[in-house]
C-alpha positions as CSV (number, residue, x, y, z in Angstrom):
1,M,50.6,74.2,54.2
2,L,50.4,77.6,52.9
3,L,47.8,78.5,55.5
4,A,50.4,77.0,57.9
5,F,53.0,79.0,57.2
6,I,51.3,82.2,57.2
7,A,49.6,81.0,60.6
8,I,53.1,80.6,61.8
9,V,54.3,84.0,60.6
10,F,51.2,86.5,61.8
11,G,51.6,84.5,64.9
12,L,54.8,85.1,65.7
13,A,54.4,88.6,64.7
14,L,51.7,89.2,66.8
15,L,53.2,87.3,69.7
16,I,56.2,89.9,69.7
17,W,54.0,92.9,69.5
18,S,51.5,91.7,72.3
19,A,54.5,90.5,74.6
20,D,56.2,93.8,74.2
21,R,52.8,95.5,75.0
22,F,51.9,93.1,78.0
23,V,55.6,93.6,79.6
24,E,55.1,97.6,79.1
25,G,51.6,97.8,80.5
26,A,52.6,95.2,83.9
27,A,56.0,97.1,84.5
28,V,54.2,100.6,84.4
29,S,51.0,99.0,86.4
30,A,53.4,97.7,89.1
31,R,55.3,100.9,89.2
32,H,52.4,102.7,89.6
33,F,51.3,100.7,93.0
34,G,54.7,101.2,94.4
35,M,56.4,98.4,93.4
36,S,60.5,98.8,93.7
37,P,62.2,99.2,90.7
38,L,64.5,96.0,91.4
39,L,61.5,93.7,91.7
40,I,59.9,95.0,88.7
41,G,63.1,94.4,86.6
42,M,63.2,91.0,88.1
43,L,60.1,89.7,88.5
44,V,57.4,91.2,86.4
45,I,59.7,91.8,83.6
46,G,61.2,88.3,83.7
47,F,58.0,87.1,84.0
48,G,56.6,89.2,80.9
49,T,59.3,88.4,78.4
50,S,58.8,84.2,79.4
51,A,54.8,84.7,78.5
52,P,54.9,84.0,74.9
53,E,56.9,80.3,76.0
54,M,54.7,79.8,78.3
55,V,51.6,80.4,76.6
56,V,52.9,78.4,73.7
57,S,53.8,75.7,75.5
58,A,50.8,75.7,77.5
59,F,48.7,75.0,74.5
60,A,51.2,72.8,72.8
61,A,51.0,70.3,76.0
62,A,47.0,70.6,76.3
63,Q,46.7,69.7,72.3
64,G,49.1,66.4,72.6
65,N,52.3,67.8,71.3
66,P,54.7,67.7,74.0
67,G,57.8,67.9,72.5
68,L,56.6,71.4,70.9
69,A,56.5,72.3,74.3
70,L,60.0,71.0,75.9
71,G,61.8,72.4,72.7
72,N,60.2,75.9,73.0
73,A,61.3,75.8,76.8
74,F,65.1,74.5,76.1
75,G,65.3,76.1,72.6
76,S,64.7,79.3,74.1
77,N,67.0,79.1,76.8
78,T,69.6,78.0,74.2
79,A,68.5,81.3,71.8
80,N,68.4,83.6,74.6
81,I,72.0,83.1,75.1
82,G,73.3,82.3,71.9
83,L,71.5,84.8,69.8
84,V,70.1,87.2,72.0
85,L,73.6,87.6,74.3
86,G,75.4,86.9,71.3
87,L,74.4,89.4,68.9
88,T,73.7,91.9,71.8
89,A,77.6,91.5,73.0
90,V,78.7,91.8,69.0
91,L,76.9,95.0,69.0
92,A,78.4,96.5,72.3
93,P,80.2,94.4,75.0
94,I,78.2,93.6,78.2
95,T,79.4,95.0,81.2
96,V,78.1,93.4,84.0
97,R,78.2,95.4,87.7
98,S,74.6,94.1,89.4
99,N,75.5,92.4,92.9
100,V,71.9,91.0,92.4
101,L,72.8,89.3,88.7
102,R,76.2,88.2,90.3
103,R,73.9,86.1,92.7
104,E,71.8,85.1,90.0
105,M,73.9,83.9,87.8
106,P,74.6,80.9,90.0
107,V,71.3,80.1,90.7
108,L,70.5,79.7,87.2
109,I,73.1,76.9,86.9
110,G,71.3,75.5,89.7
111,V,68.2,75.3,88.4
112,T,69.8,74.1,84.8
113,A,71.4,71.0,87.1
114,L,67.9,70.2,88.6
115,A,66.5,70.4,85.1
116,G,69.3,67.6,84.1
117,L,68.1,65.6,86.9
118,I,64.7,65.4,85.8
119,V,64.8,64.7,82.3
120,W,67.3,62.1,83.1
121,N,65.1,59.3,82.5
122,L,63.5,60.9,79.2
123,N,60.2,61.6,80.7
124,I,58.2,64.5,82.8
125,T,55.9,63.1,85.0
126,R,53.2,65.4,87.3
127,L,55.7,64.9,90.2
128,D,58.6,66.0,88.3
129,A,56.6,69.3,87.0
130,I,55.5,70.1,90.6
131,V,58.7,70.1,92.1
132,L,59.8,72.4,89.1
133,L,57.0,74.7,90.0
134,L,57.8,74.4,94.0
135,V,61.2,75.4,93.1
136,F,59.7,78.3,90.6
137,V,58.0,79.7,94.0
138,A,60.9,79.6,96.0
139,V,63.0,81.3,93.4
140,M,60.5,83.9,93.1
141,L,60.4,84.1,96.9
142,W,64.2,84.4,97.1
143,T,63.8,87.0,94.3
144,V,61.2,89.4,96.6
145,K,63.8,89.1,99.3
146,Q,66.3,90.7,97.3
147,S,64.7,93.4,95.8
148,F,64.7,94.5,99.4
149,S,68.5,94.4,99.7
150,G,69.4,97.9,99.0
151,D,69.7,100.0,95.8
152,D,71.2,98.2,93.1
153,N,72.3,98.8,89.6
154,L,69.8,96.8,87.7
155,G,67.3,98.8,90.1
156,A,68.4,101.8,88.6
157,E,68.5,100.9,85.1
158,T,64.8,99.6,85.6
159,L,63.4,102.6,86.8
160,T,64.8,104.6,84.1
161,D,63.1,102.3,81.2
162,I,59.8,102.5,82.7
163,D,60.3,106.0,82.9
164,S,60.9,106.2,79.3
165,H,57.8,104.5,78.8
166,A,55.7,106.7,81.3
167,M,51.9,106.8,80.7
168,P,48.5,107.2,82.6
169,I,47.8,104.2,85.0
170,Q,44.8,103.5,82.8
171,R,46.2,103.0,79.4
172,A,49.1,100.9,81.5
173,M,46.2,98.6,82.4
174,M,44.1,98.6,79.3
175,W,47.6,97.4,77.8
176,L,48.1,94.8,80.1
177,F,44.9,93.0,80.1
178,V,44.8,93.6,76.0
179,G,48.5,92.4,75.7
180,L,47.5,88.8,77.5
181,F,44.4,88.3,75.4
182,L,46.6,88.8,72.5
183,L,49.3,86.4,73.8
184,I,46.6,83.9,74.1
185,A,45.3,84.6,70.6
186,S,48.7,84.5,68.5
187,S,50.0,81.4,70.6
188,R,47.3,79.2,69.6
189,V,47.5,80.7,66.1
190,L,51.4,80.1,66.1
191,V,50.8,76.3,68.1
192,W,48.1,75.5,65.4
193,G,50.8,76.7,62.3
194,A,53.9,75.0,63.9
195,V,52.2,71.5,64.2
196,S,50.9,71.7,60.9
197,V,54.1,72.3,59.2
198,A,55.6,70.0,61.2
199,E,53.3,67.1,59.9
200,A,53.5,68.1,56.5
201,M,57.4,68.0,56.4
202,G,57.8,65.0,58.4
203,V,59.8,66.3,61.1
204,S,59.2,66.3,64.6
205,D,57.4,68.9,66.9
206,L,60.5,68.9,68.9
207,V,62.5,69.8,65.9
208,I,60.0,72.9,65.1
209,G,60.0,73.8,68.9
210,L,63.7,74.0,69.3
211,T,63.9,76.5,65.8
212,I,61.0,78.5,64.5
213,V,59.1,78.7,67.7
214,A,62.3,79.2,70.2
215,I,63.3,81.8,68.1
216,G,60.5,83.3,67.2
217,T,59.4,83.5,70.9
218,S,63.2,84.9,71.8
219,L,62.6,88.1,69.9
220,P,61.1,90.0,72.4
221,E,64.5,89.1,74.2
222,L,66.4,90.3,71.9
223,A,64.3,93.4,71.2
224,S,64.7,93.9,74.5
225,A,68.2,93.4,75.2
226,I,69.4,95.7,71.8
227,A,67.2,98.4,73.3
228,A,68.8,98.3,76.7
229,I,72.4,98.1,74.9
230,R,71.5,101.5,73.1
231,K,70.6,103.2,76.7
232,N,73.8,101.8,78.1
233,E,71.6,99.7,80.4
234,H,73.8,96.3,80.5
235,D,72.6,95.3,83.7
236,L,69.1,95.1,82.6
237,A,69.7,93.2,78.9
238,L,71.4,90.4,81.0
239,G,69.0,90.6,83.6
240,N,66.4,89.7,80.6
241,V,67.8,86.8,79.7
242,L,68.8,85.6,83.0
243,G,65.0,86.0,84.4
244,S,64.0,84.6,81.0
245,N,66.2,81.7,81.6
246,L,64.9,80.9,85.1
247,F,61.4,81.1,84.0
248,N,61.8,78.6,81.0
249,T,63.1,76.1,83.1
250,L,61.0,76.2,86.1
251,A,57.9,77.5,84.9
252,V,57.5,77.0,81.2
253,V,58.5,72.7,81.7
254,G,56.3,72.8,85.1
255,I,52.9,74.0,83.5
256,A,53.4,71.8,80.6
257,G,53.9,69.0,82.6
258,V,51.4,69.6,85.2
259,I,48.3,69.8,82.1
260,H,50.4,66.7,80.3
261,P,52.9,64.4,81.6
262,F,54.9,63.5,78.7
263,S,58.0,61.6,77.3
264,F,60.3,62.4,74.7
265,E,63.5,61.5,72.7
266,A,67.1,60.9,73.8
267,A,68.4,63.5,71.8
268,V,66.8,66.4,74.2
269,L,69.1,65.1,76.5
270,T,72.7,64.3,74.7
271,R,71.9,67.1,72.5
272,D,69.6,70.0,73.4
273,Y,70.4,70.0,77.4
274,V,73.7,69.6,76.8
275,V,73.9,72.5,74.8
276,M,71.6,74.6,76.8
277,A,73.5,73.8,80.0
278,L,77.2,74.6,78.5
279,F,75.7,78.0,77.1
280,T,74.7,78.6,80.8
281,L,77.7,77.6,82.5
282,A,79.6,80.1,79.3
283,V,77.7,82.8,80.6
284,L,78.6,82.5,84.3
285,V,82.6,81.9,83.1
286,F,82.4,85.0,80.8
287,A,80.6,87.6,83.1
288,F,81.1,86.3,86.7
289,R,83.7,88.4,88.5
290,L,84.8,87.6,92.8
291,P,82.7,89.9,94.4
292,R,86.0,91.8,96.1
293,S,87.3,92.5,92.1
294,K,86.8,95.7,91.1
295,R,86.8,95.1,87.5
296,P,82.9,94.4,86.4
297,G,81.6,91.5,84.9
298,R,82.3,91.7,80.7
299,I,80.8,90.1,77.8
300,N,83.2,90.8,75.0
301,R,82.8,90.8,71.2
302,V,84.6,87.5,70.8
303,E,82.8,85.7,73.3
304,G,79.5,87.2,71.9
305,G,80.7,86.1,68.3
306,L,81.5,82.5,69.8
307,F,78.1,82.4,70.9
308,L,76.6,83.0,67.9
309,L,78.5,80.9,65.9
310,V,78.1,78.0,68.2
311,Y,74.3,78.7,67.9
312,I,74.3,78.8,64.4
313,G,76.1,75.0,64.4
314,Y,73.6,74.0,67.0
315,L,70.6,74.8,64.7
316,A,72.4,73.3,61.7
317,W,72.9,70.2,63.8
318,V,69.1,70.2,64.9
319,A,68.1,70.3,61.3
320,L,69.9,68.0,60.2
321,A,68.5,65.5,62.3
322,R,65.3,66.4,61.7
């Protein structure tokens, strides 16, 4: 039991560190090869910050722990909004100026609705997973198209962030591959520790995935959001969360389902999915403004505090249900 807890702590710490190195190396490498800042912000960084969830869920599914895989995906989405956006907005209200993000928010709502339809029968077949991955590819193609739509505040903020981590291409490539290798290694350690603790405490791997693992794999997003807000890069902070949630809902669940189709308990639909969907809708309500409105979207401190309080209540609900 003690060794399993040590594995979780060590695995999470190494996961967070390696994810940061991986994202940094990938973003700088992409810039060196001429990729536009907007595309890097929406695609490369979005993929990188979701890499922990992807690798953890893939290993969990392969080892026959689908509850951990699904709990990690849905739990991370909820943590990204309730914890990451909530805490970030409490520290400094988030102002949304990017037109791309305004278009991306309704897409995330649609993707969340699709996920609800897929989990309605309490199982994810290989066909369901393939549908999710095909939609993921379509969203990525749409993202690439958006990157050619002209300058955007998100692209400018991404360029500023990349320039602040300038490094030679050789070092960037080194961190890209080292970070990826350590992501895989730390994920294996984390999954082993999480499953061992769940078995020892008599709780489901779904609960562990929704709480400890989900919060842990959302820490890179939290660190990125706080750093972005400190630099006054508000759109980048929100963009990382929206991009990560798109990746989690489509790619993370899709990859896990392709590896190992699975069934799950009804609480995933009636509790976890509902909370995730309501959080996602709340982001749209709080941050979205009509295109002709001169007033930018904004998530203020009160709304951020509400996110945090509801998220804490949700964690208590999950913990009590075991």
